[in-house]
MMTF fields as JSON, N, C-alpha, C and O atoms, coordinates in Angstrom:
{
  "mmtfVersion": "1.0.0",
  "mmtfProducer": "UNKNOWN",
  "numBonds": 223,
  "numAtoms": 224,
  "numGroups": 56,
  "numChains": 1,
  "numModels": 1,
  "chainsPerModel": [1],
  "groupsPerChain": [56],
  "chainIdList": ["A"],
  "bondAtomList": [4, 2, 8, 6, 12, 10, 16, 14, 20, 18, 24, 22, 28, 26, 32, 30, 36, 34, 40, 38, 44, 42, 48, 46, 52, 50, 56, 54, 60, 58, 64, 62, 68, 66, 72, 70, 76, 74, 80, 78, 84, 82, 88, 86, 92, 90, 96, 94, 100, 98, 104, 102, 108, 106, 112, 110, 116, 114, 120, 118, 124, 122, 128, 126, 132, 130, 136, 134, 140, 138, 144, 142, 148, 146, 152, 150, 156, 154, 160, 158, 164, 162, 168, 166, 172, 170, 176, 174, 180, 178, 184, 182, 188, 186, 192, 190, 196, 194, 200, 198, 204, 202, 208, 206, 212, 210, 216, 214, 220, 218],
  "bondOrderList": [1, 1, 1, 1, 1, 1, 1, 1, 1, 1, 1, 1, 1, 1, 1, 1, 1, 1, 1, 1, 1, 1, 1, 1, 1, 1, 1, 1, 1, 1, 1, 1, 1, 1, 1, 1, 1, 1, 1, 1, 1, 1, 1, 1, 1, 1, 1, 1, 1, 1, 1, 1, 1, 1, 1],
  "groupList": [{"groupName": "MET", "atomNameList": ["N", "CA", "C", "O"], "elementList": ["N", "C", "C", "O"], "formalChargeList": [0, 0, 0, 0], "bondAtomList": [1, 0, 2, 1, 3, 2], "bondOrderList": [1, 1, 2], "singleLetterCode": "M", "chemCompType": "L-PEPTIDE LINKING"}, {"groupName": "LYS", "atomNameList": ["N", "CA", "C", "O"], "elementList": ["N", "C", "C", "O"], "formalChargeList": [0, 0, 0, 0], "bondAtomList": [1, 0, 2, 1, 3, 2], "bondOrderList": [1, 1, 2], "singleLetterCode": "K", "chemCompType": "L-PEPTIDE LINKING"}, {"groupName": "GLN", "atomNameList": ["N", "CA", "C", "O"], "elementList": ["N", "C", "C", "O"], "formalChargeList": [0, 0, 0, 0], "bondAtomList": [1, 0, 2, 1, 3, 2], "bondOrderList": [1, 1, 2], "singleLetterCode": "Q", "chemCompType": "L-PEPTIDE LINKING"}, {"groupName": "ARG", "atomNameList": ["N", "CA", "C", "O"], "elementList": ["N", "C", "C", "O"], "formalChargeList": [0, 0, 0, 0], "bondAtomList": [1, 0, 2, 1, 3, 2], "bondOrderList": [1, 1, 2], "singleLetterCode": "R", "chemCompType": "L-PEPTIDE LINKING"}, {"groupName": "TYR", "atomNameList": ["N", "CA", "C", "O"], "elementList": ["N", "C", "C", "O"], "formalChargeList": [0, 0, 0, 0], "bondAtomList": [1, 0, 2, 1, 3, 2], "bondOrderList": [1, 1, 2], "singleLetterCode": "Y", "chemCompType": "L-PEPTIDE LINKING"}, {"groupName": "LEU", "atomNameList": ["N", "CA", "C", "O"], "elementList": ["N", "C", "C", "O"], "formalChargeList": [0, 0, 0, 0], "bondAtomList": [1, 0, 2, 1, 3, 2], "bondOrderList": [1, 1, 2], "singleLetterCode": "L", "chemCompType": "L-PEPTIDE LINKING"}, {"groupName": "ILE", "atomNameList": ["N", "CA", "C", "O"], "elementList": ["N", "C", "C", "O"], "formalChargeList": [0, 0, 0, 0], "bondAtomList": [1, 0, 2, 1, 3, 2], "bondOrderList": [1, 1, 2], "singleLetterCode": "I", "chemCompType": "L-PEPTIDE LINKING"}, {"groupName": "GLU", "atomNameList": ["N", "CA", "C", "O"], "elementList": ["N", "C", "C", "O"], "formalChargeList": [0, 0, 0, 0], "bondAtomList": [1, 0, 2, 1, 3, 2], "bondOrderList": [1, 1, 2], "singleLetterCode": "E", "chemCompType": "L-PEPTIDE LINKING"}, {"groupName": "SER", "atomNameList": ["N", "CA", "C", "O"], "elementList": ["N", "C", "C", "O"], "formalChargeList": [0, 0, 0, 0], "bondAtomList": [1, 0, 2, 1, 3, 2], "bondOrderList": [1, 1, 2], "singleLetterCode": "S", "chemCompType": "L-PEPTIDE LINKING"}, {"groupName": "GLY", "atomNameList": ["N", "CA", "C", "O"], "elementList": ["N", "C", "C", "O"], "formalChargeList": [0, 0, 0, 0], "bondAtomList": [1, 0, 2, 1, 3, 2], "bondOrderList": [1, 1, 2], "singleLetterCode": "G", "chemCompType": "PEPTIDE LINKING"}, {"groupName": "PHE", "atomNameList": ["N", "CA", "C", "O"], "elementList": ["N", "C", "C", "O"], "formalChargeList": [0, 0, 0, 0], "bondAtomList": [1, 0, 2, 1, 3, 2], "bondOrderList": [1, 1, 2], "singleLetterCode": "F", "chemCompType": "L-PEPTIDE LINKING"}, {"groupName": "HIS", "atomNameList": ["N", "CA", "C", "O"], "elementList": ["N", "C", "C", "O"], "formalChargeList": [0, 0, 0, 0], "bondAtomList": [1, 0, 2, 1, 3, 2], "bondOrderList": [1, 1, 2], "singleLetterCode": "H", "chemCompType": "L-PEPTIDE LINKING"}, {"groupName": "ASP", "atomNameList": ["N", "CA", "C", "O"], "elementList": ["N", "C", "C", "O"], "formalChargeList": [0, 0, 0, 0], "bondAtomList": [1, 0, 2, 1, 3, 2], "bondOrderList": [1, 1, 2], "singleLetterCode": "D", "chemCompType": "L-PEPTIDE LINKING"}, {"groupName": "VAL", "atomNameList": ["N", "CA", "C", "O"], "elementList": ["N", "C", "C", "O"], "formalChargeList": [0, 0, 0, 0], "bondAtomList": [1, 0, 2, 1, 3, 2], "bondOrderList": [1, 1, 2], "singleLetterCode": "V", "chemCompType": "L-PEPTIDE LINKING"}, {"groupName": "ASN", "atomNameList": ["N", "CA", "C", "O"], "elementList": ["N", "C", "C", "O"], "formalChargeList": [0, 0, 0, 0], "bondAtomList": [1, 0, 2, 1, 3, 2], "bondOrderList": [1, 1, 2], "singleLetterCode": "N", "chemCompType": "L-PEPTIDE LINKING"}, {"groupName": "PRO", "atomNameList": ["N", "CA", "C", "O"], "elementList": ["N", "C", "C", "O"], "formalChargeList": [0, 0, 0, 0], "bondAtomList": [1, 0, 2, 1, 3, 2], "bondOrderList": [1, 1, 2], "singleLetterCode": "P", "chemCompType": "L-PEPTIDE LINKING"}, {"groupName": "ALA", "atomNameList": ["N", "CA", "C", "O"], "elementList": ["N", "C", "C", "O"], "formalChargeList": [0, 0, 0, 0], "bondAtomList": [1, 0, 2, 1, 3, 2], "bondOrderList": [1, 1, 2], "singleLetterCode": "A", "chemCompType": "L-PEPTIDE LINKING"}, {"groupName": "TRP", "atomNameList": ["N", "CA", "C", "O"], "elementList": ["N", "C", "C", "O"], "formalChargeList": [0, 0, 0, 0], "bondAtomList": [1, 0, 2, 1, 3, 2], "bondOrderList": [1, 1, 2], "singleLetterCode": "W", "chemCompType": "L-PEPTIDE LINKING"}],
  "groupTypeList": [0, 1, 2, 3, 4, 5, 6, 1, 1, 5, 7, 8, 6, 9, 10, 1, 10, 7, 3, 11, 9, 8, 12, 11, 12, 13, 4, 13, 3, 9, 14, 12, 3, 7, 6, 6, 15, 3, 11, 1, 7, 6, 14, 7, 1, 5, 16, 3, 16, 6, 5, 3, 1, 17, 9, 5],
  "groupIdList": [1, 2, 3, 4, 5, 6, 7, 8, 9, 10, 11, 12, 13, 14, 15, 16, 17, 18, 19, 20, 21, 22, 23, 24, 25, 26, 27, 28, 29, 30, 31, 32, 33, 34, 35, 36, 37, 38, 39, 40, 41, 42, 43, 44, 45, 46, 47, 48, 49, 50, 51, 52, 53, 54, 55, 56],
  "secStructList": [7, 5, 1, 6, 6, 2, 2, 2, 2, 2, 2, 2, 6, 6, 7, 3, 3, 3, 3, 3, 7, 1, 1, 7, 3, 3, 3, 3, 3, 6, 6, 3, 3, 3, 3, 7, 7, 1, 1, 1, 5, 7, 7, 1, 6, 6, 2, 2, 2, 2, 2, 6, 6, 6, 6, 7],
  "xCoordList": [100.589, 99.999, 101.497, 102.252, 102.043, 103.161, 102.414, 101.592, 102.911, 103.432, 102.323, 101.474, 102.918, 102.728, 101.717, 102.097, 100.4, 99.509, 98.412, 97.604, 99.012, 97.968, 97.989, 97.016, 98.893, 99.034, 98.408, 97.46, 98.649, 98.394, 96.21, 95.38, 96.135, 93.873, 93.716, 92.716, 94.261, 94.2, 94.101, 93.379, 95.041, 95.001, 93.909, 93.139, 93.625, 92.577, 91.654, 91.137, 90.782, 90.47, 90.197, 89.449, 91.157, 91.296, 92.73, 92.953, 93.087, 93.543, 95.489, 95.883, 95.826, 97.277, 98.804, 98.637, 99.469, 100.896, 101.194, 101.756, 100.658, 100.842, 102.098, 102.438, 103.015, 104.213, 105.265, 104.842, 106.47, 106.985, 106.879, 106.996, 106.617, 106.728, 107.995, 108.622, 108.208, 109.103, 110.029, 111.156, 108.245, 108.174, 107.277, 107.297, 106.248, 105.375, 105.205, 106.273, 103.988, 103.758, 102.203, 101.35, 101.716, 100.212, 100.205, 100.98, 98.75, 98.058, 97.086, 96.704, 96.201, 95.091, 94.22, 94.584, 93.306, 91.992, 90.8, 89.901, 90.977, 90.532, 90.939, 92.014, 89.046, 90.261, 90.27, 90.422, 90.047, 90.211, 91.946, 92.6, 92.807, 93.796, 93.977, 93.682, 94.85, 95.2, 96.921, 97.364, 97.607, 98.656, 99.599, 99.773, 100.25, 100.662, 102.18, 102.854, 102.446, 103.734, 104.433, 103.654, 105.8, 106.91, 107.443, 108.583, 106.797, 108.046, 107.114, 105.947, 107.923, 107.654, 105.998, 104.89, 106.4, 105.152, 104.289, 104.711, 102.466, 102.892, 101.665, 100.754, 101.395, 100.677, 99.392, 99.485, 98.367, 97.361, 96.642, 96.533, 96.301, 95.022, 95.486, 94.906, 95.953, 96.311, 95.413, 94.424, 96.529, 96.555, 94.533, 93.913, 93.934, 92.827, 91.796, 90.824, 92.67, 91.719, 91.469, 90.423, 93.153, 92.662, 91.353, 90.299, 91.673, 91.196, 89.361, 88.471, 88.99, 87.89, 86.603, 85.418, 88.241, 87.235, 87.366, 87.163, 87.828, 87.734, 86.055, 85.26, 86.063, 84.943, 85.514, 85.089, 86.62, 87.688, 87.562, 88.196],
  "yCoordList": [85.9, 85.558, 85.057, 85.625, 84.533, 84.46, 84.658, 83.961, 85.615, 86.573, 85.317, 85.53, 84.317, 83.841, 83.315, 82.202, 82.989, 82.532, 83.25, 82.841, 85.358, 85.531, 85.88, 86.291, 85.676, 86.312, 84.977, 85.125, 83.995, 82.242, 83.117, 83.037, 83.816, 83.645, 85.04, 85.307, 85.833, 86.142, 86.473, 87.317, 85.551, 84.892, 84.243, 84.334, 83.59, 82.206, 83.132, 82.369, 84.477, 84.925, 85.95, 86.86, 85.914, 85.832, 88.153, 88.975, 87.848, 89.177, 88.53, 87.549, 89.562, 89.071, 90.396, 91.597, 90.017, 90.207, 91.686, 91.577, 93.257, 94.502, 94.214, 93.248, 94.565, 95.099, 95.534, 96.054, 95.31, 96.21, 97.453, 98.418, 97.382, 99.291, 99.454, 98.44, 100.45, 100.117, 99.417, 99.179, 99.333, 98.513, 96.988, 96.239, 97.444, 96.466, 95.728, 95.316, 95.212, 94.9, 95.137, 95.028, 95.347, 95.572, 94.59, 94.453, 93.847, 93.219, 93.546, 94.46, 93.317, 93.803, 92.843, 91.684, 93.146, 92.441, 93.582, 94.242, 93.567, 94.065, 96.257, 96.854, 96.896, 98.205, 97.828, 98.457, 96.636, 96.36, 96.304, 95.81, 97.187, 96.759, 97.062, 98.055, 95.416, 95.951, 95.339, 94.526, 96.796, 96.454, 95.524, 95.564, 94.555, 94.021, 93.728, 93.211, 94.436, 94.858, 93.41, 92.595, 93.237, 92.639, 92.523, 92.932, 92.069, 91.227, 89.706, 89.54, 88.909, 87.566, 87.517, 87.035, 88.073, 88.329, 89.629, 90.782, 89.046, 90.092, 90.364, 89.551, 91.575, 91.751, 90.845, 91.878, 90.021, 89.268, 90.812, 91.175, 91.38, 92.223, 93.05, 94.135, 92.959, 93.749, 92.654, 92.77, 91.521, 90.183, 89.652, 89.338, 89.837, 89.885, 90.948, 91.075, 91.512, 92.804, 93.118, 93.558, 92.683, 92.622, 90.972, 90.951, 90.489, 88.869, 89.127, 88.608, 90.095, 90.623, 90.925, 90.607, 92.293, 92.784, 92.882, 93.736, 91.444, 90.421, 89.459, 88.893, 89.585, 88.013, 86.409, 85.294, 86.879, 85.515, 85.047, 84.066],
  "zCoordList": [119.079, 117.933, 117.429, 118.218, 116.811, 115.817, 114.331, 113.736, 114.081, 112.631, 111.216, 110.35, 111.666, 109.998, 110.587, 110.223, 111.393, 111.858, 110.901, 110.067, 111.773, 111.724, 109.782, 109.15, 109.401, 107.763, 107.324, 106.553, 107.568, 106.941, 106.844, 105.938, 108.249, 107.71, 107.515, 106.849, 107.815, 106.449, 104.748, 104.217, 104.096, 102.874, 102.942, 101.985, 103.843, 103.732, 103.339, 102.523, 103.186, 103.388, 102.534, 102.893, 100.464, 100.282, 99.865, 98.976, 101.331, 101.214, 99.893, 99.263, 100.152, 98.75, 99.286, 99.498, 99.327, 99.728, 98.723, 97.633, 99.351, 98.301, 98.652, 97.969, 99.4, 99.886, 101.097, 102.129, 100.907, 102.579, 102.822, 102.066, 104.078, 104.586, 105.933, 106.24, 106.479, 106.492, 108.07, 108.505, 108.495, 109.756, 110.581, 111.558, 108.719, 108.427, 107.51, 107.058, 106.817, 106.074, 105.279, 106.159, 104.28, 103.869, 102.576, 101.629, 103.027, 102.411, 102.009, 102.738, 101.047, 100.133, 99.737, 99.538, 99.628, 99.272, 98.256, 98.777, 97.413, 96.651, 97.269, 97.324, 97.685, 98.321, 100.154, 101.201, 99.792, 101.514, 101.534, 100.615, 103.327, 103.595, 104.852, 105.517, 105.251, 106.459, 105.788, 104.976, 107.178, 108.311, 109.156, 110.374, 108.105, 109.94, 109.703, 108.812, 111.2, 112.316, 111.442, 110.949, 111.338, 110.546, 112.045, 112.266, 112.935, 114.546, 114.486, 114.13, 114.88, 114.608, 115.852, 115.616, 116.845, 117.858, 117.811, 117.894, 117.598, 117.525, 118.441, 118.281, 119.595, 119.662, 120.487, 121.149, 121.067, 121.354, 120.706, 119.535, 121.762, 121.531, 120.192, 120.183, 119.58, 118.49, 117.237, 116.513, 117.557, 116.372, 116.114, 115.098, 118.163, 117.621, 116.862, 116.118, 117.553, 117.18, 115.784, 115.307, 114.861, 113.439, 113.064, 112.427, 113.384, 112.824, 113.342, 112.667, 114.766, 114.466, 113.484, 113.391, 112.354, 112.63, 110.712, 109.849, 110.772, 109.208, 109.629, 108.879, 110.661, 110.779, 111.082, 110.781, 111.785, 111.775, 113.225, 113.614]
}
């Protein structure tokens, strides 16, 4: 899955970019936090797990 698509999905439910890590980005929504790898393509299983975690 494309990283941009995953980020757009997270932003659509209120996540905002917080900071860059060494090889990942951190997105937050209140007390919720999600760490997204900084790759153009994200492993399909990982992407599905992240979306499922937030009910998308």
